C-alpha positions in Angstrom: -71.8 -20.8 31.0 -72.4 -22.9 34.2 -74.7 -25.9 34.3 -78.2 -25.2 35.5 -78.9 -26.1 39.1 -82.1 -28.1 39.6 -84.3 -27.8 42.7 -83.7 -31.5 43.4 -80.0 -30.8 43.9 -80.7 -27.9 46.2 -80.5 -29.8 49.5 -78.1 -30.6 52.4 -75.8 -28.1 54.0 -74.4 -25.2 51.8 -71.7 -22.7 53.0 -72.1 -19.0 52.4 -68.4 -18.4 52.7 -66.9 -15.1 53.9 -64.6 -13.1 51.7 -61.1 -13.1 53.2 -59.3 -9.7 53.2 -55.7 -9.1 53.8 -54.2 -6.5 56.2 -54.9 -3.8 53.7 -58.5 -4.9 53.3 -58.0 -6.2 49.8 -59.6 -9.4 48.6 -57.3 -12.4 49.2 -58.3 -14.7 46.4 -55.6 -17.3 47.3 -57.0 -17.6 50.8 -60.5 -17.9 49.5 -59.5 -20.8 47.2 -57.6 -22.5 49.9 -60.7 -22.5 52.2 -63.0 -23.9 49.5 -60.5 -26.7 48.7 -60.6 -27.7 52.3 -64.4 -27.6 52.6 -64.7 -29.7 49.4 -64.0 -32.9 51.2 -66.3 -32.3 54.2 -69.6 -33.5 52.8 -71.2 -30.1 52.3 -73.4 -29.8 49.2 -72.2 -26.5 47.8 -71.4 -22.9 48.3 -72.8 -19.4 48.2 -70.5 -16.6 47.1 -71.2 -12.9 47.7 -74.0 -13.5 50.2 -74.4 -11.2 53.2 -71.7 -13.3 55.0 -69.4 -12.5 52.0 -69.6 -8.8 52.6 -71.0 -8.3 49.1 -72.2 -4.8 49.8 -68.6 -3.9 50.8 -67.2 -4.9 47.4 -67.0 -3.1 44.1 -67.9 -4.7 40.8 -64.4 -5.7 39.9 -64.0 -7.4 43.3 -67.3 -9.2 43.0 -66.1 -10.8 39.8 -62.8 -11.6 41.3 -64.5 -13.6 44.1 -66.7 -15.4 41.6 -63.7 -16.3 39.4 -61.6 -17.5 42.3 -64.3 -19.6 43.8 -65.6 -21.1 40.5 -62.1 -22.4 39.8 -62.1 -24.7 42.8 -65.7 -25.8 43.2 -66.0 -29.3 41.9 -68.5 -30.4 39.4 -71.5 -31.8 41.2 -71.4 -29.3 44.0 -73.7 -26.3 43.8 -72.2 -22.9 43.2 -74.7 -20.1 43.9 -73.9 -16.4 43.7 -75.6 -13.7 45.7 -77.2 -10.9 43.6 -79.7 -8.1 43.8 -79.7 -4.4 43.2 -82.3 -1.8 44.2 -83.9 -1.6 40.8 -85.3 -4.5 38.8 -83.4 -3.3 35.7 -80.0 -3.4 37.5 -80.8 -6.7 39.0 -81.7 -8.2 35.7 -78.4 -7.0 34.2 -76.4 -8.3 37.2 -77.9 -11.8 37.2 -77.0 -12.1 33.5 -73.4 -11.1 34.1 -73.0 -13.4 37.2 -74.5 -16.3 35.2 -71.9 -15.7 32.5 -69.2 -15.6 35.1 -70.0 -19.1 36.3 -72.9 -19.1 38.7 -75.1 -22.3 38.7 -77.9 -20.2 40.3 -78.4 -16.8 41.8 -79.5 -16.0 45.4 -81.4 -12.8 44.9 -82.1 -10.6 47.9 -85.1 -8.3 48.2 -84.6 -4.6 47.4 -85.1 -2.6 50.5 -84.0 1.0 50.1 -87.5 2.3 49.3 -88.9 0.1 52.0 -92.4 1.5 52.3 -92.9 1.0 48.6 -91.8 -2.7 48.6 -95.2 -4.2 48.9 -95.6 -7.9 48.3 -97.1 -7.1 44.9 -94.0 -5.0 44.0 -91.8 -7.9 45.1 -93.7 -10.4 42.9 -93.3 -8.1 39.9 -89.6 -7.7 40.6 -88.8 -11.3 41.0 -90.9 -12.4 38.0 -89.1 -10.0 35.7 -85.7 -11.0 37.0 -86.6 -14.7 36.7 -87.6 -14.1 33.1 -84.3 -12.5 32.3 -82.0 -14.9 34.2 -80.1 -17.5 32.2 -79.8 -19.7 35.4 -82.3 -20.4 38.1 -83.1 -18.0 41.0 -83.3 -18.7 44.7 -85.3 -16.1 46.7 -83.6 -14.6 49.6 -85.6 -13.2 52.6 -83.3 -11.4 55.1 -85.4 -8.8 56.9 -82.8 -8.1 59.5 -80.7 -6.5 56.8 -83.3 -5.3 54.3 -86.4 -4.6 56.5 -88.4 -6.6 53.9 -89.7 -10.2 54.5 -91.2 -12.4 51.8 -94.7 -13.5 52.8 -95.5 -17.2 52.5 -98.2 -16.3 49.9 -95.6 -14.4 47.9 -93.2 -17.2 47.9 -96.0 -19.6 46.8 -96.9 -17.3 43.9 -93.2 -17.0 42.8 -92.7 -20.8 43.1 -95.0 -21.2 40.1 -92.3 -19.7 37.9 -90.1 -22.4 36.3 -86.9 -20.4 36.8 -87.5 -19.9 40.6 -86.4 -23.1 42.3 -86.1 -22.2 46.0 -86.0 -19.9 49.0 -83.3 -19.1 51.6 -85.3 -18.0 54.6 -83.1 -16.1 57.1 -86.0 -14.4 58.8 -85.9 -16.6 61.9 -89.8 -16.6 61.8 -90.6 -20.2 62.2 -94.3 -19.7 61.9 -93.9 -18.1 58.4 -91.4 -20.8 57.5 -93.9 -23.6 58.2 -96.7 -21.7 56.4 -94.4 -21.3 53.4 -93.6 -25.0 53.4 -97.3 -25.7 53.5 -98.1 -23.5 50.5 -95.2 -24.3 48.1 -95.1 -27.4 45.9 -93.0 -30.4 46.9 -90.4 -29.7 44.2 -89.7 -26.2 45.5 -86.5 -26.2 47.7 -86.9 -24.3 51.0 -83.7 -23.8 52.9 -83.2 -22.1 56.3 -80.5 -19.5 56.8 -80.8 -19.7 60.6 -78.4 -22.1 62.3 -80.4 -22.1 65.5 -83.4 -23.4 63.6 -81.7 -26.1 61.5 -83.3 -29.1 63.2 -86.7 -27.4 63.5 -86.6 -26.4 59.9 -85.7 -29.8 58.7 -88.5 -31.3 60.8 -91.0 -28.9 59.2 -89.9 -30.0 55.7 -87.0 -27.8 54.7 -84.6 -29.4 52.2 -81.5 -28.2 54.0 -79.7 -25.0 54.9 -77.4 -22.2 53.9 -75.6 -21.5 57.1 -72.8 -19.1 58.1 -72.1 -21.2 61.2 -71.6 -24.2 58.8 -68.3 -22.6 57.7 -66.9 -23.4 61.1 -69.2 -26.2 62.3 -70.0 -28.2 59.2 -69.4 -31.3 61.3 -72.3 -30.6 63.6 -74.5 -29.2 60.9 -74.0 -32.4 58.8 -74.6 -34.6 61.8 -77.9 -32.8 62.5 -78.9 -33.2 58.9 -78.0 -36.9 58.9 -79.6 -37.6 62.2 -82.9 -36.1 61.0 -82.7 -38.1 57.8 -82.2 -41.3 59.8 -85.1 -40.4 62.2 -82.8 -40.0 65.2 -84.5 -37.0 66.7 -82.7 -37.4 70.1 -79.3 -37.1 68.5 -80.4 -34.2 66.2 -81.9 -32.3 69.1 -78.8 -32.8 71.3 -76.5 -31.6 68.5 -78.7 -28.6 67.8 -78.6 -27.5 71.5 -74.8 -27.5 71.3 -74.7 -25.7 67.9 -77.2 -22.9 68.7 -75.0 -20.8 71.0 -72.2 -20.9 68.5 -74.5 -20.0 65.6 -75.7 -16.9 67.6 -72.2 -15.9 68.4 -70.9 -15.9 64.8 -74.0 -14.2 63.4 -76.1 -12.0 65.8 -73.6 -11.3 68.6 -70.2 -10.8 66.9 -71.2 -10.9 63.2 -68.8 -11.5 60.4 -65.9 -10.5 62.5 -66.8 -13.3 64.9 -67.2 -15.8 62.1 -63.8 -14.9 60.7 -62.2 -15.3 64.1 -63.8 -18.7 64.4 -62.4 -19.7 61.0 -58.9 -18.8 62.1 -59.3 -20.8 65.3 -60.1 -23.8 63.1 -57.0 -23.2 60.9 -58.9 -21.7 58.0 -58.2 -18.3 56.5 -60.5 -15.7 58.1 -58.7 -12.4 57.5 -60.0 -9.0 58.4 -63.5 -7.6 57.9 -63.8 -4.5 55.8 -64.4 -1.3 57.7 -66.7 0.0 59.1 -67.3 -3.6 60.3 -65.2 -4.5 63.3 -62.9 -7.5 63.9 -63.6 -9.7 66.9 -61.8 -8.5 70.1 -59.9 -10.7 72.5 -62.8 -11.3 74.8 -65.0 -12.3 71.8 -62.4 -14.7 70.6 -62.1 -16.4 74.0 -65.9 -16.9 74.0 -66.0 -18.1 70.4 -63.2 -20.6 71.2 -65.2 -22.0 74.1 -68.4 -22.3 72.0 -66.5 -24.0 69.3 -65.2 -26.6 71.7 -68.7 -27.1 73.2 -70.3 -27.4 69.8 -67.8 -29.6 68.1 -65.9 -31.7 70.6 -68.5 -34.2 71.5 -71.7 -35.6 69.9 -74.8 -36.7 71.8 -73.2 -40.0 72.9 -69.8 -38.4 73.8 -68.2 -39.3 70.5 -65.8 -36.7 69.2 -66.8 -34.7 66.2 -63.4 -33.1 65.7 -61.1 -35.3 67.7 -59.6 -33.7 70.8 -59.2 -30.2 69.3 -59.2 -27.4 71.8 -59.8 -24.0 70.4 -59.1 -21.9 73.5 
């Protein structure tokens, strides 16, 4: 059984890493471990396995446990190891979180059920999460991702759920800054709110978020960490300048080109990206050229012209 993750430790920049696949679209556990071992020394606070970036819905049960096992083996003590979970029924979700906790998760990132969308009222979601939290051996982090599920967690719902001792935080990937700020107003100070939107990193931190779980962080952890540190030091000019460089890259490897774009960016940086699993599409040549340019712009120079990544050229 893994150690419990406290809300206090849920801060900084966490990476929701992609799942590398080989040419036959099989999970490449060796490549996954190699990526994490390289990220361990970067200053990030931890990882999320089997998030939406990890193509969790594309994996069968055996593959999900293989990803957890491979990652758990190389995540150092003291770094957070969170595993994405959530089925369409409360019963199945309760069973899943128990098994993922036994497999080594410090906490579970539980996405909203969305298949019966019209029936997923905020009251239904409250009942769902409370039951799962009661059953979970490790803490839960709520996951609001309406672009994928069609369901958003209302600020009042998050506030109600934050009262449960086993629900320690929220990953808000809605991109709705008004709701994010209202959520931060309503939840207690010891509840960890994290943004999942790279374009809103500085704004979210300024509003009171503890940190972020960012896909773009897998390829631009330098810039993300600099934004986090600049905000902590009160250097708003530096943070804003860095954010303006990061945002186009964040959009490219999420909204525009998706996971295929993120994996292409990883390969451009010398990490294992691998294929996406069909029917998702790998990034084409034109996309890779654009992503290379955005990497250079986002990472080559800080606000004072100082190099974030040396003189690397990703074109």
